[in-house]
N, C-alpha and C positions, 0 to 999 in steps of 0.2 A: 569438517566437511563443508565445502562451499557449494551453495545452490546456484545453478545457472538459470533457473526459471522459477516461477511462482508455483508452488504445489497446488494443483487444482482441488485437491481434497479439502483444503482449508475452507472453501466456500460452504462446506457442509457443517462447519462448526459455528452455527448461528448464534450461540451465546458467548462466543469468544470476546474477551475484553481487552486483551493486549496481544498485538502481533508484532513480534520482534524479528525482523529479517535483515538486520544490519550486517555489513561486512560480507557481502556475497557478490555474485556476478549477475544479478537479476537485471534484465534489460527492459522489461515491461510488466505492468500489473494489469490483470483482467478487469473488465467491467463487473464481473461477478462479485467483486469486492463489496459492492453495495448490499449484498445479502448479510453482511456482518453488522447487523443493526445495533448490537450492544458494544461495538468496538469503541474503546476510549482512547487507546494509544496505538498508533501505527508508526513504527520505526523502520524506515528503509534507508537509513544513512549508509553511505559508502557502498553503493551499488553502481550499476551502469544505466540507470534510468535516464531516458531522454525526454519523457513526458509522463504526466500523471493522468489516469483516466478521469473523465468527468464524474464517474461514480464516487470518487473520493468526496465530492461536494454533497453527496446524498447521505453521508455517514453522520446523522444528526447527533449521535452520542459522542463523536470524536472530540476530544479536548486537547490532544497532543499529537501533532504531526511532525515527525522528524525526517527531513529529506535532504540534509546537507551531504556534500561530497558525492554528488551524482553528476550527470551530464544534462541536466534539465535546461531547456531553452525557453520554455513557457509553462505557465500554470493554467489549469482549467478555470474558466470564467465563473462557473457555478450557476449559470443561467439555465 
C-alpha cells in the first residue's frame, strides 16, 4: 500500500522512536511532527517531498534523518 499523505494519527504516538515512511507518495509533512519528542529515526526516502517543515529542527532526539530521492529544493534553517 502506498501512502499519498502523512497519517495525522501519528502525532498522537508521542513515544514513537522510529518513523519509516519511505517509498510512498507523500508530498508534505505537517508541523505536528514536532510532537514526536522521542523520535530517533525519520526515514522519508523516495517520496515526493518538496520541502521539510521547520518542526524537523525541533526534534531534539533525532539522530538519523533520511530524505534522499525526493524533490527537495531547500532545507529548513533551524532558526
